[in-house]
TIBA-14301 format. One record per atom (N, C-alpha, C, CB): x, y, z. Coordinates in steps of 0.2 Angstrom, whole numbers, plus 5000, padded with zeros to 4 digits. Glycine has a CB too. Example, Ala and Ser with C-alpha at 12.3 -4.5 7.8 and 13.67 -1.06 7.14 Angstrom:
2
506649725039;506249785039;506649845039;505749785045;506449895035;506849955036;506450005039;507049975029;
END
This chain:
410
544046794788;544046844793;543946814800;543346884791;544346844804;544346824811;543746834815;544946844815;543446794818;542846804822;542946844828;542546734824;542446894829;542446934834;542346904841;541846994833;542646924846;542546894853;542446954858;543246864855;542346934864;542146984869;542647034870;542046944876;543247024868;543747074868;543747124863;544447044868;543247114858;543147164853;542547214855;543047134847;542247204861;541647234863;541747284869;541147184865;541447344869;541247384874;540547384876;541547454873;540447354882;539747354885;539547414888;539647294889;539047454886;538847514889;538147504892;538747574883;538147524899;537647514903;537447584906;537747464909;536847614905;536547674908;536247644915;536147714904;536347684920;536047674926;535647734929;536547644931;535147714933;534747764937;534447734943;534247804932;534847734948;534647694954;534647624953;533947724957;534247584957;534247514957;534947484957;533847494951;535347494962;535947464963;535947394963;536347494969;535447364966;535347294966;535347254959;534747274970;535047294955;534947264948;535647274944;534447294944;535947324946;536647344943;537147294945;536847414944;537147274951;537647224954;537547154950;537547214962;536847134950;536747074947;536947074940;535947054948;536847124936;536947134929;537747124928;536747194926;538147164932;538847164931;539147094933;539147214936;538847064938;539046994940;538946944934;538646974947;538346954931;538246914925;538646924920;537546924923;538846984918;539346994913;540046964914;539447074912;540246974921;540946944923;540946874922;541046964930;540346834923;540346764922;540246744915;539746734926;539946784911;539746754904;540146794898;539046764903;540446844900;540746884894;541446914897;540346944892;541846864899;542546894902;542946924896;542946834905;543246974897;543647004892;543247064889;543746964886;542647074889;542247134887;542447194891;541547114887;542447244888;542547314892;541847334894;542847364888;541847354900;541147384903;541247454905;540947334910;540747494902;540747564903;540047584906;540947604897;540047604912;539347614915;539247694916;539247584922;538747724914;538547794914;537947804919;538447824907;538047834924;537547844929;537247914928;537847834936;536547914928;536147974927;535948004934;535547964923;536348014938;536148054945;535848004950;535748104943;536047944951;535747904956;535847924963;536047834955;535447914967;535447934974;535447874979;534847984975;535547814976;535447754981;536147714982;534947704978;536647754981;537347724982;537647694976;537247664987;537347694970;537547674964;538247704962;537047684959;538247774963;538847814961;539447794965;538747884962;539347784972;539947764976;540147694974;539747764983;539747644973;539847584970;540247584964;539247534970;540047614959;540347624952;541047654953;539947664948;541147704957;541747734958;542247684961;541747794963;542047634966;542447584969;542647534964;542047554975;542147514959;542247464954;542747494949;541647444951;542747554948;543247584943;543947584946;543047654941;543947604952;544547604956;544847534956;544447624963;544447484956;544747414956;544847384949;544147364960;544747424944;544947414938;544447364934;545547374937;543847354937;543347314934;542847344929;542947284940;542847414929;542447444924;542747514923;541747444925;542447554918;542547624918;541847654919;542847654911;541847714922;541147744924;541147814922;540947734931;540547844921;540447914920;539847934925;540247934912;539947974929;539447994934;539148064933;539847994941;538648064930;538248124928;537948154935;537748114923;537948214935;537548244941;536848254940;537848314942;536548244934;535848244933;535648194928;535648314930;535048174927;534748134922;534848154915;534048104924;535248134911;535348164904;534848124899;536048154902;534548074901;534148034897;534547974894;533848074891;534147924892;534447864889;534947874884;533947814887;534747904878;535147914872;535747954874;534747944867;535748004877;536248054878;536748024882;536048124881;536547984888;537047944892;537347894888;536647914898;537047854884;537347804880;537847834876;536847764876;537747884872;538147914868;538847934871;537847974864;538747964877;539347984881;539847924883;539148024888;539447874885;539847814886;540147784880;539447764890;539847774875;540047744869;540647784866;539447744863;540647854867;541247894864;541847874867;541047964866;541847834873;542447814876;542747754873;542347804884;542347714870;542547654867;543047654861;541947614865;543547614861;543947604855;543947534852;544647624857;543447494855;543347434852;542947424846;543147384858;542947374843;542547364836;541847374837;542747304833;541547344842;540847344843;540647374850;540547274843;540047404850;539747434856;539147394857;539547514855;539047374863;538447334865;538047374871;538647264868;537447394869;537047434874;536647384878;536547484870;536647394884;536347344889;536047384895;536847294891;535347364896;535047394902;535347364908;534247384901;535247394914;535547364920;535047314923;535647424925;534447314920;533947264923;533947204919;533247294923;534547184917;534647124913;535047074917;535047144906;534947004916;535346954919;535546914913;534946914924;536246914911;536446884905;536546804907;537146904903;536346764901;536446694902;537046674897;535746654900;537246614899;537846584895;537746584888;537946514898;538346614884;538346614877;537946664874;538046554875;537746714878;537346764875;537746814870;536946814880;538346834872;538746884868;539046844862;539246904873;539246784863;539546754857;539046744852;539846684859;538446734854;537946724848;537746784845;537246694852;537746844848;537646904845;538246924840;537646964850;538846914843;539446924838;539446884832;540046914842;539246824833;539246774827;538746804821;538946704829;538246844823;537846874818;538246924814;537246904821;538746954817;539147004813;539646974808;539547044818;539646904808;540146874803;539846894796;540046794803;539246914795;539046934789;539147014789;538246924788;539547044785;539747114785;539147154783;540247124780;538547124781;537947174779;537547184785;537547134774;537747144791;537347154797;537647204801;537247084801;537247254803;537547314807;537347314814;537447374804;536747294816;536347294822;536047224824;535847354822;536147204830;535947134832;535547144839;536447084832;535047114840;534647114846;534547044849;534047154846;534447034855;534446974859;533646944860;534746974865;533646884861;533046854864;532946874871;532946784862;532446914873;532446934880;531846894884;532347004881;531946874890;531346834893;531246874899;531646764895;530546874901;530346894907;530546844913;529546904908;530546864919;530846814924;530446754925;530746854931;529746754922;529346694922;529546654916;528646704922;530046674912;530346634906;529846634900;530546564908;529446684900;529046694893;529446754890;528346714895;529246764883;529546814879;529446884881;529446794872;529946924882;529846994882;530047024875;530247024887;530547004872;530747034866;531046974861;531347084867;530746974855;530946924850;530946964843;530546864849;531147024843;531147074837;530547114838;531147024831;530547174834;530047214834;529747234827;530247284838;529147224826;528847244819;528447304819;528447184816;528247324813;527747384813;527147354811;528047434807;526547384814;525947374812;525747414806;525447394818;525147404803;524847434797;524747514798;524247404795;524747534805;524647604806;525247634809;524047614811;525847604808;526447634810;526647624817;526447704808;526347584821;526547574828;527047514828;525947574832;527447514833;527847454834;527547404839;528547474837;527647344838;527447284842;527947234843;526847254839;528047224850;528547164851;528147104849;528747164859;528447074844;528047014842;528246954846;528346994835;527646914847;527746854852;527846864859;528246804849;527646924861;527746944868;527246894872;527547014870;527546864878;527246824882;527246754879;526546844884;527446734873;527546664871;528046624875;527746664864;527946564875;528446524878;529146534876;528246444878;529646524880;530346544878;530646504873;530846534884;530346444872;530546394866;530046384861;530746324869;529546434861;529046434855;529346434848;528546494856;529146394844;529446384837;529546454834;529146334833;529146494835;529146564832;529746604834;528546604833;530046594840;530546634843;531246604843;530346654850;531346544841;531946514841;532346514835;531846434843;532146554830;532446564823;532646634823;532046534817;533346644821;533546714820;533246744813;534346714820;533146804813;532946834807;533046904806;532146824806;533046934800;533047004800;532447034802;533147024792;532447094805;531847124807;531847204807;531647104815;531347234807;531347304807;531747344813;530647334807;531647314819;531947354825;532047294830;531447404828;532647304834;532747274840;532747314846;533347224839;532647294851;532647334857;533347354860;532247304863;533347424862;534047444865;534147414872;533947514866;533747374874;533947334881;534547294880;533347304883;534647264874;535247224873;535347234865;535147144875;535747274863;535847294856;536547304855;535447364854;536847254850;537547254848;537547294841;537747184847;538047344841;538047384834;538847384833;537747454835;539047384827;539747404825;539847474827;539847384817;540447484830;540547554832;540647604826;541247554836;540847574820;540947614814;540247644812;541247584809;539747594813;539047614811;538747664816;538647554810;538847644822;538647694827;538847764826;538847664834;539547774825;539847834824;539547864817;540547834824;539447824812;539147854806;538447884807;539147794801;538047844811;537447874812;537347924818;536947814815;537947944821;537947994826;537647964833;537548054824;537647904833;537347874839;536647884840;537747904845;536347884846;535647894847;535447964846;535447874854;534947974843;534648044843;534448074849;534048054838;534848124852;534748144859;534148194859;535348184861;533748204854;533148234854;532548194858;532848254847;532748124858;532248084862;532548074869;532248004859;532248094874;532448094881;532448024884;532048144886;531947984882;531847924885;531347884880;531647914892;531547824878;531047784874;531147804866;530347784876;531047754862;530947754855;531647774851;530447814853;532147794855;532747814852;533047744849;533247844857;532947684851;533147624848;532847614842;533047564853;532147624841;531747614835;532047664830;531047634836;532247724832;532447774827;533147754825;532547844831;533547724829;534247704827;534247654822;534647684833;533747604823;533747544819;533447564812;533247494822;533047614812;532747634805;533347674801;532147684806;533747714805;534247744802;534847694799;534647794807;534947644803;535347594801;535147554794;535447534806;534547544794;534247514787;534347564782;533447504788;534247634783;534347684778;535047684776;534147754781;535547674781;536247674779;536447614776;536647684786;536047564774;536247504771;536447444775;536747524766;536347454781;536447394786;535847354788;536847424792;535947294789;535347254791;535347244798;535447174788;534747244801;534547234808;534347164809;534047284810;534647124814;534447054815;534247044822;535047014814;533746994823;533546974829;533946904830;532746954830;534346894836;534746834837;534346794842;535446854839;534146734840;533746694844;534146664849;533346644840;534846654847;535246614852;535546654857;535846584847;535446714857;535746764863;535146774867;535946834860;535146744873;534646744878;534846774885;534346664879;534346824887;534446854893;533846864897;534846924892;533846874903;533246884907;533146964908;533246854914;532546994907;532447064907;531947074911;532347094900;532047124916;531447134921;531047194918;531847154928;531247234914;530947284910;530647344914;530347244906;530847404912;530647464916;530747464923;529847474914;531247424926;531247424933;531547484936;531747364935;531847524932;532147584935;531747654934;532947594933;531247644930;530847704929;530447734935;530347684923;530447794936;530247834942;529447814943;530247904941;529047824938;528347804939;528047804932;527947854943;527347774932;527047764925;526847824922;526447724926;526647874926;526547944923;527147974919;526247994928;527647974922;528247994919;528447954913;528847994925;528447894913;528547854907;528047864902;528547774909;527447874903;526947884898;527047954895;526247884901;527248004899;527348074896;527948074891;527548124902;528448034893;529048024889;528947984882;529647994892;528547934883;528347894877;527947934872;527947834879;527447974875;527048014870;527448064866;526548054874;527948094870;528348144866;528848114861;528748184872;529048054863;529548014859;529247994853;529847964863;528647964853;528247944847;528048004843;527647904849;527948054846;527748114842;528348134837;527548174846;528948134840;529548154837;529648094831;530148154841;529548034833;529747984828;529247984822;529647914832;528647994823;528147994818;528248054814;527447994821;528448114817;528548174812;529148164808;528648234817;529648124810;530148114806;530048054801;530748094810;529747994803;529747934799;529147914796;530047884803;528547944798;527947924795;527947924787;527347954798;527847874784;527847874777;528547874774;527547944774;529047864778;529747864775;530047804778;530047924777;529747754780;530047694783;530447654777;529547644786;531047634778;531347594773;531047534771;532147584775;531147514764;530847454762;530847394766;531047444755;531447374769;531547314773;531047314779;532247304775;530847364781;530447364787;529647374786;530647414792;529447374779;528747384778;528447314778;528647414771;528447294785;528047224786;527447244791;528547174790;526947204790;526347214794;526447154800;525747204790;526147174806;526247134811;525847064810;525947164817;526247014812;525946944811;525246934815;526446884813;524946884814;524346874818;524546884825;523946804817;524246934828;524646964834;524446944841;524647034833;524846894844;524646894851;524846954855;525046834853;525346984852;525547054855;525047104855;526247074852;524647104849;524147154848;523547134853;523947154841;523447074854;522947044858;523047064865;522846974858;523647084867;523847104874;523947184874;524447064876;523747224869;523947294869;523547334875;523747324863;522947304877;522547334882;522547294889;521847354880;522147324894;522147284900;521547224899;521947324906;521047234895;520547184893;520447184886;519947204897;520447124883;520347114876;519747064875;520947074873;519247084872;518647054870;518647034863;517947084873;518546974861;518546954854;517846944851;518946894853;517746954845;517046944842;517246934834;516547004843;516646914830;516746904823;516446964819;516446844821;516746984814;516547034810;515847024807;516947044804;515746964804;515046944801;514446954806;515046884799;514546934812;514046934817;513847004819;514146894823;514447044820;514347114822;514047154817;514947144824;514247144810;513947184805;513247164804;514347164798;513047104805;512347084803;511847114809;512347004803;512147114815;511647144820;512047194825;511347084824;512047254823;512447304827;512247304835;512347374824;511747274837;511547274844;512047254849;510947234845;512447204846;513047184850;513547244851;513447124847;513747274846;514147334846;513847394850;514247364839;513247404849;512947454853;512947444861;512147464851;512847384863;512847364870;513547374872;512547294871;514047344868;514747354870;514947424871;515247324865;514747464866;514947534866;514647574872;514747574860;513947564873;513647594879;513947574886;512847584879;514247514886;514547494892;515147524893;514547414892;515547524888;516247544889;516447614886;516747494886;516047644881;516147704878;516847714876;515947764883;517247774879;517847784876;518447764881;517947864875;518247714885;518747684890;519347654886;518447634895;519947674888;520547654885;520747584888;521147704886;520447564893;520647504896;520447444893;520447504903;519947444888;519647394885;519747394877;518947384887;519847344874;519847334866;519447284864;520547324864;519047294859;518647244856;519047224849;517947264854;519347154849;519647134844;519147094839;520247084846;519047124833;518547094829;518947044823;518147144825;518746984823;519146934819;518946934812;519146864823;519346914808;519246904801;518946964797;518746844800;519247024798;518947084795;519147084788;519347144798;519647054785;519847054778;519646994774;520547074777;519646944778;519446874774;518746874772;519546814779;518246914775;517546914773;517446964768;517146924779;517946984764;517747024758;517547094760;517246994753;516847104759;516547174760;516347184767;516047184755;516447134771;516247134778;516547194782;516347064782;517147214780;517447264784;517047334783;518147274782;516847344776;516447404775;515747394778;516347404767;515547334779;514847324782;514947344790;514647254781;515547324792;515647334799;515747404801;516347304801;516047444796;516047514797;515347544798;516547554792;514947524793;514247544793;513947534800;513847524787;514047464802;513747444808;513947484814;513847374809;514647504814;514847544819;514547614820;515647564818;514347644814;514047704814;513347694816;514047734806;512947644814;512247634816;512247624823;511947574812;512747594826;512847574833;512947644838;513247524835;513147694834;513347754838;513947754841;512847774843;514447724838;515147714841;515647764837;515347644840;515447804833;515847844829;516247904834;515547884823;516747924832;517047984835;517347974842;516648044835;517248024846;517548014853;517147964857;517548084856;516547944855;516247894859;516347824858;515447914858;516847814854;517047744851;517547714856;517347744844;517247654859;517747614862;518247584857;517347554866;518847574860;519347544855;519147484852;520047534859;519247484845;519047424841;519747414837;518447444836;519847344836;520447324832;520247264828;520947294837;520247274821;520047224816;520647184815;519747254810;520647124816;521247074815;521047024810;521347044822;521447024805;521346974799;521746904802;521746994793;521346854803;521546794806;521246734803;521346794814;521546704798;521246654794;521446584794;521346674786;521746564800;521946504801;521846484809;522646494800;521746414810;521646394817;522246414821;521646314817;522846414818;523446434822;523446504824;524146414818;523146544819;523146614821;522546624826;522946654814;522046594826;521546594831;521746574838;520946554829;522246524838;522546504844;522946564847;522946444844;523346594843;523746654845;523346704848;524146674840;522746724845;522346774847;522046754854;521846794842;521746694854;521446664860;521846674866;521146594859;522546664865;523046664871;523046734874;523746644868;522946784870;522946844873;522246874874;523246894868;521746844873;521046864874;520846854881;520546844869;520346894883;520046884890;519346864890;520146944894;518946874885;518246864885;517946864877;517846914889;517346834876;517046834870;516446864870;516946754868;516346904864;515646944863;515346914858;515847024862;514846874859;514446834853;513846804856;514946784850;513346794852;512746764854;512846684852;512146784850;513246674847;513246604845;513846564848;513246604837;514346604850;514946574853;515446564848;514746504857;516046574849;516546564844;516846494844;517146614845;516846464849;517046394849;517846384848;516746354844;518046324846;518746314845;519146334851;518946354839;519746374849;520146394855;519846444859;520846424852;519346474857;518946524862;518446494866;518646584857;518346434866;517846404870;517846404877;517746324868;518546414879;518646414887;518546484890;519246384888;518446534885;518446604888;517746624890;518646654882;517746664895;517046684897;516646724892;517146744903;516046704891;515646734885;515146784887;515346674881;515046834883;514546884885;514146904879;514846944888;513546924879;513146944874;512747014876;512646894871;512347034871;512047104873;511647104879;511647124867;511347044881;510947034887;511347034894;510446974887;511947004893;512346994899;513047044899;512646924899;513047084894;513647124894;513747174900;513547174888;513247184904;513447224910;513847184915;512747244913;513847124914;514247084918;514947084916;514047004918;515047104910;515747114907;516147174911;515747124900;515747224913;516047274916;516347254923;515547334918;516047214926;516347184933;516947144931;515847144936;516847104926;517447064924;518047104922;517247014918;517847154918;518447204916;518747234922;518147254912;518347254927;518647284933;519147234937;518147304938;518947164937;519447124940;520047114936;519047054941;519947114929;520547104925;521047164926;520347094918;520747224926;521147284927;521547284933;520647344926;521147264938;521547264945;522047214945;521047244950;521947154941;522547104941;523147124937;522247034938;522947174932;523447204928;523747274930;523247204921;523647284936;523847354939;524647364938;523647364946;525047314938;525747324937;525947324929;526147274941;525447334925;525647334918;526247374916;525047354913;526547364911;527147404910;527047474907;527647364905;527447514907;527347584905;527247584897;527947634906;527547534894;527447534887;526747514885;527847484883;526447464889;525747454888;525247504890;525547384892;525447544895;525047594897;525047654892;525247624904;525647664889;525647714884;525247694877;526347734882;525347634875;524947614870;524147624871;525047534868;523947604877;523247614879;523047684878;523147594886;523547734880;523347804879;523247824872;523947844883;523647794868;523647814861;523147784856;524347804858;522947724859;522547684854;521847714854;522447614857;521547704848;520847724847;520647714840;520847804848;519947714838;519747704832;519847634829;520047754827;519747624823;519847554820;520447554816;519247544815;520847504818;521447484814;521447424811;522147494819;521647414805;521547354801;522247324801;521247354794;522347264804;523047234804;523047174799;523247214811;523447174794;523447114790;523847054792;523747134783;523746994790;524046934791;524746944787;523746874789;525246904790;525946904787;525846864780;526446884791;
END
């Protein structure tokens, strides 16, 4: 079978303002993927993007669709993909800077006819990981695994099948895209890529994370504001859960690995051990009375499953500490039974809640106990201020998070 090349690909780019990013993205494509067809669909930009795209089309460098209004991500992509007559469609955000070899690596994954969808390794501008595949947690949420890990972390440099890859750089066989009906246009913005990947699995196609395809991703750079993003995320997740909860295909029934990504799900992550909290709920009570139902703080409780009945004891301790119901600050029980796992969690943690100290990889973190926990509020405020530019995705997860979730080790 002849290997696919850039000439077999239509690159679909939705835009909404941020002409500066679009210029850089198109320049990168011209340098790294010559021969690929480029189709840009604009969702009513007002910053000169439309005139620029029209001129680029006139020069023969791309094809464009100029919508008078914002049709949403999925609907815009579908309109552009419908113009393609090439074998593959590559969905690409305009806040992407392609690096050498990215497209060839994606196409190589399609040498296996069982693979239908492929996603890239995406780096933040600081060269840490933004996307290295997406997994599902035990409670049905998605997590970008290894987010903020080093670009060459051993965990991210190996390609693998995974439940979901992000639509920021997603290659799909055009025949599969048409079979699935493209993106579900019931999602205005966000989660449509998750839905597409699940439908691909159901259709018998594999979804792959391609470690060799590397691009820089600025992430959410063209979104109007956080409140708008959060509102769309909430609606999209509601639609996804109504459709898929309890019906995820077998290949994606994976639980999140010892989760550095989970440790970063809130603006402030405090770590503690199950046994200590269960034995003396005063630590929990002090934590709860200080933070109550604040969504900006999560208590990550380590070793919830490894200690046998300690999880049940912890639940009883939570009740005794008065943290049930709406008054419960966010608690996350993480099964972490190795030094490597503890290091991963420690990388995402901000502070320790313990009288005896956790030691090991947590030794360098600020420590608080029930007598000094009021100082934690001030520390939390400083952390929250430093994280004021958190992504819309993180903000939306903070809005949704609550209660106790138990996350199993891989």
